C-alpha positions in Angstrom: 20.7 2.7 18.1 19.7 2.6 21.7 16.8 0.9 23.4 14.4 1.2 20.5 11.4 -0.5 22.0 12.3 -0.4 25.7 13.1 -4.1 26.6 14.4 -7.3 25.2 12.5 -9.3 22.6 12.3 -13.0 21.9 14.3 -14.2 19.0 12.5 -14.5 15.7 13.9 -16.1 12.5 12.3 -15.2 9.1 13.4 -17.9 6.7 12.7 -19.2 3.2 11.7 -15.9 1.5 13.4 -13.5 -0.9 14.8 -10.5 0.9 14.4 -7.3 -1.2 16.3 -4.1 -0.4 16.8 -0.9 -2.3 19.9 -2.5 -3.8 19.3 -6.2 -4.4 17.2 -9.3 -4.0 18.7 -12.3 -2.2 17.5 -15.7 -0.8 18.6 -15.2 2.8 17.2 -15.6 6.3 16.8 -12.8 8.8 17.2 -13.2 12.6 15.5 -10.6 14.8 15.8 -10.1 18.6 17.7 -8.1 21.2 15.8 -4.9 21.8 14.0 -5.0 18.5 16.9 -5.0 16.0 18.1 -7.4 13.2 20.8 -9.6 14.6 21.9 -11.5 11.5 21.2 -11.8 7.8 22.5 -14.7 5.7 21.7 -18.0 3.9 20.4 -20.9 5.9 20.9 -19.4 9.4 20.8 -21.8 12.3 17.8 -21.7 14.5 18.8 -20.6 18.0 17.3 -22.4 21.0 13.9 -21.0 21.9 13.7 -19.0 18.6 10.4 -18.6 16.9 10.4 -19.3 13.1 8.4 -17.5 10.4 8.0 -19.4 7.1 8.3 -16.8 4.3 8.3 -19.3 1.5 7.0 -17.8 -1.7 6.9 -14.3 -0.2 9.1 -11.2 -0.5 10.8 -10.0 2.7 11.1 -6.2 2.6 11.9 -3.4 5.0 8.9 -1.9 6.7 7.6 1.1 4.7 8.5 4.7 5.7 5.7 7.2 5.0 7.5 10.6 4.6 4.4 12.9 5.0 1.4 12.6 7.2 -0.4 15.5 9.0 -2.0 13.9 12.1 -0.6 16.4 14.6 -1.6 16.3 18.3 -4.6 14.1 17.7 -4.9 10.8 19.5 -7.8 9.5 17.4 -5.7 10.2 14.3 -2.8 8.1 15.6 -5.2 5.3 16.5 -5.9 5.2 12.7 -2.3 4.2 12.0 -3.3 0.6 12.4 -4.3 1.1 8.7 -0.7 1.8 7.9 0.4 -1.5 9.4 -2.2 -3.3 7.2 -0.5 -1.8 4.1 3.1 -2.6 5.2 4.1 0.8 6.6 5.9 0.6 10.0 7.1 4.2 10.3 5.5 7.6 9.6 7.1 11.0 9.6 4.3 13.3 10.9 3.9 17.0 10.7 2.8 19.2 13.6 1.7 22.8 13.3 2.5 24.8 16.5 0.1 27.1 18.3 0.8 30.3 20.3 2.7 28.4 23.0 5.7 27.8 20.8 7.6 25.0 19.2 8.5 23.0 22.3 5.0 23.0 23.6 3.8 21.8 20.3 6.3 19.0 20.3 5.2 17.9 23.8 1.5 17.9 22.8 2.3 16.0 19.7 4.5 13.5 21.6 1.7 12.8 24.1 -0.8 12.1 21.3 1.7 10.0 19.3 1.9 7.5 22.2 -1.3 6.1 20.6 0.4 5.3 17.3 0.5 1.7 16.1 3.6 2.5 14.0 6.9 4.1 14.9 6.8 7.9 14.5 9.2 10.8 13.8 8.3 14.5 13.5 8.6 17.4 11.1 7.7 20.7 12.7 5.8 23.3 10.7 7.1 26.9 11.1 4.6 29.8 11.2 7.2 32.6 10.7 10.8 33.5 11.1 10.9 35.5 14.3 13.5 35.0 17.0 11.4 32.8 19.2 10.9 30.4 16.2 14.6 30.4 15.5 15.4 29.6 19.1 12.8 26.9 19.1 14.4 25.3 16.0 17.7 25.1 17.8 16.2 23.4 20.8 14.2 20.9 18.8 17.2 19.9 16.8 19.5 19.6 19.9 17.1 18.1 22.4 14.0 16.6 20.7 15.3 14.7 17.7 13.7 16.9 15.0 15.8 17.5 11.9 13.2 18.7 9.4 11.0 21.8 9.3 8.0 22.2 7.2 7.6 25.6 5.3 4.3 26.3 3.6 4.3 28.7 0.6 0.6 27.8 0.3 0.1 29.0 3.9 1.5 32.4 2.9 5.1 32.2 4.3 7.1 35.0 2.6 10.2 34.5 0.5 12.2 36.5 3.0 11.0 34.1 5.8 11.9 31.1 3.7 15.4 32.4 3.1 15.9 33.1 6.8 14.5 29.8 8.0 16.4 27.7 5.4 19.7 29.3 6.3 19.1 28.9 10.0 17.9 25.3 9.6 21.1 24.4 7.7 23.3 26.1 10.3 21.8 24.0 13.1 22.0 20.8 11.1 18.4 20.5 9.9 16.6 20.4 6.6 13.6 22.4 5.3 10.7 20.7 3.5 8.8 23.2 1.4 5.2 22.8 0.2 5.4 24.9 -2.9 2.3 26.6 -4.2 1.9 30.2 -5.2 -0.4 31.4 -2.3 -1.3 34.8 -3.8 -2.3 33.3 -7.1 -4.4 30.6 -5.5 -6.1 33.1 -3.3 -6.9 35.4 -6.2 -8.2 32.6 -8.4 -10.3 31.3 -5.5 -11.9 34.7 -5.0 -12.7 35.0 -8.7 -14.3 31.5 -8.6 -16.3 32.4 -5.5 -17.6 35.5 -7.3 -18.6 33.4 -10.2 -20.5 30.9 -8.0 -18.0 28.1 -8.6 -17.2 26.0 -5.5 -16.4 22.5 -4.3 -14.3 20.2 -6.4 -14.4 22.3 -9.6 -13.0 25.3 -7.6 -10.4 23.1 -6.0 -9.0 22.2 -9.5 -9.4 25.6 -11.1 -7.8 27.6 -8.3 -4.5 25.7 -8.5 -3.6 25.3 -12.1 -0.3 23.5 -12.9 1.7 26.7 -13.5 0.9 27.8 -10.0 2.8 24.8 -8.7 5.6 24.9 -11.3 6.4 28.6 -10.5 6.5 27.9 -6.8 8.7 24.9 -7.0 11.2 26.8 -9.1 11.1 29.7 -6.6 11.6 27.3 -3.7 14.6 25.8 -5.3 16.0 29.2 -6.2 15.6 30.5 -2.6 17.3 27.5 -1.1 20.1 27.9 -3.6 20.7 31.5 -2.7 21.6 30.6 0.9 23.3 27.3 -0.1 20.7 25.1 1.7 19.7 21.6 0.8 15.9 21.4 0.3 13.1 19.0 0.1 10.1 20.0 -2.0 6.7 18.3 -2.0 4.2 17.2 -2.5 4.5 17.8 -6.3 1.8 17.0 -8.8 2.7 18.5 -12.2 5.0 18.1 -15.2 6.5 21.5 -14.5 7.4 20.6 -11.0 9.2 17.4 -12.1 11.1 19.4 -14.7 12.2 21.9 -12.0 13.5 19.2 -9.8 15.4 17.7 -12.7 17.0 21.0 -13.7 18.1 21.6 -10.1 19.7 18.2 -9.9 21.4 18.7 -13.2 23.0 21.9 -11.9 24.3 20.1 -8.8 21.7 21.3 -6.3 21.0 19.1 -3.3 17.2 18.6 -3.6 14.7 15.9 -2.8 11.0 15.6 -3.7 8.0 13.5 -2.9 4.6 12.8 -4.5 1.4 11.6 -2.8 0.3 8.2 -3.8 -3.2 9.3 -5.0 -1.6 11.8 -7.4 -0.1 8.8 -9.2 -3.5 7.2 -10.0 -6.5 9.6 -9.3 -7.6 11.7 -12.3 -8.9 15.3 -12.3 -12.2 13.9 -13.7 -13.2 13.4 -10.1 -13.8 17.2 -10.0 -16.3 17.1 -12.9 -19.5 18.7 -11.5 -21.6 16.6 -13.9 -19.5 13.4 -13.6 -19.8 10.3 -11.5 -18.3 12.1 -8.5 -20.7 15.1 -8.6 -22.0 16.0 -5.1 -19.3 13.9 -3.3 -16.1 15.9 -3.7 -14.9 15.7 -0.1 -12.2 12.9 -0.5 -10.6 14.9 -3.3 -10.5 18.4 -1.9 -6.8 18.9 -1.4 -3.9 21.2 -2.5 -2.4 20.3 -4.8 -5.5 18.9 -6.6 -5.4 15.8 -8.7 -4.3 16.2 -12.4 -4.9 14.6 -15.8 -3.0 11.7 -17.3 -0.2 13.9 -18.8 0.9 15.0 -15.4 0.5 11.5 -13.9 2.8 10.1 -16.6 5.4 12.7 -15.8 5.2 11.9 -12.1 5.7 8.2 -12.8 8.7 9.1 -15.0 10.2 11.2 -12.3 9.7 8.4 -9.7 11.3 5.8 -12.1 14.3 8.1 -12.8 14.8 9.1 -9.2 14.0 12.8 -9.6 11.1 12.2 -7.2 12.6 9.9 -4.6 9.7 8.9 -2.4 5.9 8.4 -2.2 3.8 9.5 0.7 0.2 9.0 1.8 -0.5 12.6 2.8 -2.9 11.3 5.4 -4.7 13.8 7.6 -7.1 12.8 10.3 -10.7 13.5 9.7 -11.8 16.9 11.2 -8.3 18.3 11.4 -7.5 21.5 9.6 -5.0 22.0 6.8 -4.3 20.2 3.6 -4.2 16.4 3.5 -6.2 13.4 2.7 -8.6 11.5 5.0 -7.6 8.1 3.6 -4.6 6.3 2.1 -2.4 4.9 4.9 -3.3 1.4 3.9 -3.1 1.9 0.2 0.2 3.8 -0.3 2.5 0.9 -0.9 -0.1 -1.1 -2.8 -0.7 1.7 -5.3 3.1 1.8 -6.0 3.3 -2.0 -6.4 0.3 -2.3 -8.7 0.9 0.7 -10.9 4.7 0.7 -10.6 6.1 -2.8 -10.3 3.2 -4.9 -11.8 2.9 -2.4 -14.6 6.6 -2.7 -15.4 7.6 0.9 -14.5 9.6 0.0 -11.4 11.6 -3.0 -10.2 11.0 -4.5 -6.8 14.2 -2.9 -5.6 13.1 0.5 -6.8 9.8 -0.1 -5.0 11.6 -0.6 -1.7 13.6 2.6 -2.4 10.6 4.9 -3.0 8.4 3.4 -0.3 11.0 3.0 2.5 14.7 3.5 1.9 14.8 6.9 0.2 12.7 8.6 3.0 14.9 7.0 5.7 18.0 8.3 3.9 16.6 11.8 3.2 15.6 12.3 6.9 18.7 10.7 8.4 17.2 7.6 10.0 18.9 5.1 7.6 19.9 2.4 8.3 17.9 2.2 11.4 14.9 2.4 9.1 14.6 1.3 5.5 17.1 -1.5 5.6 17.5 -5.2 6.3 21.0 -5.5 7.8 22.4 -6.3 11.2 21.8 -3.4 13.5 18.7 -2.0 11.7 15.3 -2.0 13.4 13.6 -5.4 12.8 10.8 -3.8 10.8 9.9 -6.3 8.2 7.1 -6.9 5.8 6.3 -10.3 4.3 4.8 -9.3 0.9 2.6 -11.3 -1.6 3.7 -9.7 -4.8 1.0 -11.4 -6.9 -2.1 -10.1 -5.1 -4.5 -7.7 -6.7 -7.6 -6.0 -5.5 -10.0 -3.4 -6.8 -11.3 -0.9 -4.3 -15.1 -0.7 -4.0 -16.7 2.1 -6.0 -17.9 3.9 -3.0 -18.5 7.6 -3.7 -16.6 8.6 -0.5 -13.6 6.5 -1.1 -10.3 8.1 -2.2 -9.3 5.1 -4.3 -12.8 4.1 -5.4 -12.6 1.8 -8.4 -8.8 1.8 -8.5 -6.8 -1.5 -8.5 -4.2 -2.1 -5.8 -1.4 -4.7 -6.0 0.6 -6.7 -3.5 -0.5 -7.5 0.0 1.2 -7.4 3.4 0.8 -11.0 4.6 2.6 -10.4 7.9 4.2 -7.3 9.4 6.9 -7.3 12.0 7.8 -4.1 13.9 10.7 -4.1 16.3 11.0 -7.9 16.1 7.4 -8.6 17.0 4.5 -9.6 14.7 2.0 -6.7 14.7 -0.1 -7.6 11.7 -1.1 -11.1 10.3 -4.1 -12.8 8.9 -5.6 -9.5 7.9 -5.8 -8.2 11.4 -3.6 -6.5 14.0 -2.2 -8.7 16.7 -3.7 -7.7 20.1 -0.4 -8.4 21.9 1.4 -5.7 19.8 2.5 -2.6 21.8 2.3 0.9 20.5 5.1 2.2 18.3 8.2 4.0 19.4 9.4 7.6 18.9 12.1 7.8 16.3 14.5 10.8 16.9 15.9 12.1 13.7 19.5 13.0 14.2 20.9 16.3 13.0 22.9 16.2 9.8 26.7 16.4 10.2 28.1 19.9 10.0 30.6 18.8 7.3 27.7 17.4 5.2 25.9 20.7 5.6 28.9 22.6 4.4 29.2 20.3 1.4 25.5 20.7 0.6 25.9 24.5 0.8 28.8 24.4 -1.6 26.8 22.3 -4.1 23.8 24.5 -3.8 25.9 27.7 -4.5 27.4 26.0 -7.5 23.9 25.3 -8.8 23.0 29.1 -8.9 26.3 30.2 -10.4 26.0 32.5 -13.5 22.4 33.2 -12.6 21.2 29.8 -13.6 18.2 28.3 -11.6 
């Protein structure tokens, strides 16, 4: 794993709690130390000389959360906001950077400089603007030298099918994965122009310009394109019944596909866009693509999360004032939304909660078991969780989760073997987070994925 956090750490023993992973719940202790890793897991561990002890009695002990989609970019102020992620139990984010004219490596360096301000560990997904040779060469260099194994392709941003085919094939050949934001850009642009002409704007236009079928068609097309070149693919965020059905069909045909949903799409209703409703005049927190949907789609999303067809839940956080799609809030609430409306509502088990908020993302982006696990050798990123806590967010008109009940609470957060959040505040002694290189996928795995993807499109089936 290497020198995760740069220097040795004091020993820390977490004892008396119930350790919950994506597979099981056990009454065991966890010893942390070294250079920020877990040294031992087992019942009634001895206390080494000079070791600090954390009493986790009555609490759940879980891997730190892994947020698979943020869009902070090269913004130091945005990374300073990641203290909110710690407060909600998230210790790692996978951020997205959009390059400028100077190329992919220059974008990585600008992002890496800004990310030094992060309070959580950070990995990077690089957005790709086109499929010219300079971009292809830049992909090779990022995978080989910079620890980037995932590239963000935006249908909503107008990336052509031809470009997606070329980029997906090239990513797979260099041991990387493509994450596709699937929305039909031409349909959205046409509908937006029609709404503008009719004088419809704001939240109402946000909803009406991206109806469910626009997403469902694009998800099916993204899966088809990846299948044509035999590439594994990650699609998201998804927000509709049609998208969940597309993911399920692809999996049933043997295609290697992952998907994610944004936490607010699980609980926020399309009524927030009603021009005459309670949110009239204050649509800003809800202006996003995809927009929020009605209860029928939210039920389908929860069903897909529970069944595994949607493997992970992201915050979609984007720093205020930054361009592009994203949400200006939600780092702190992501895991609490899933606990309250998933676990406490009886939709998910505690183990499934760990999977969708931490382990699945770590696996999908090849940083497991460094992240998303409690086992010897894993990073000592641990959350002590009060599973009985509940809280209703204030009904402020500018709040993304206004009036929504959250569940669970991060009582103490340990990152790299050091306490970074406790007593509802960050610990001043905590250092900034570390960069998490995401290793390339093994060539043999890529070949196996390609074979599975080709099988999924056999006989013309989607």
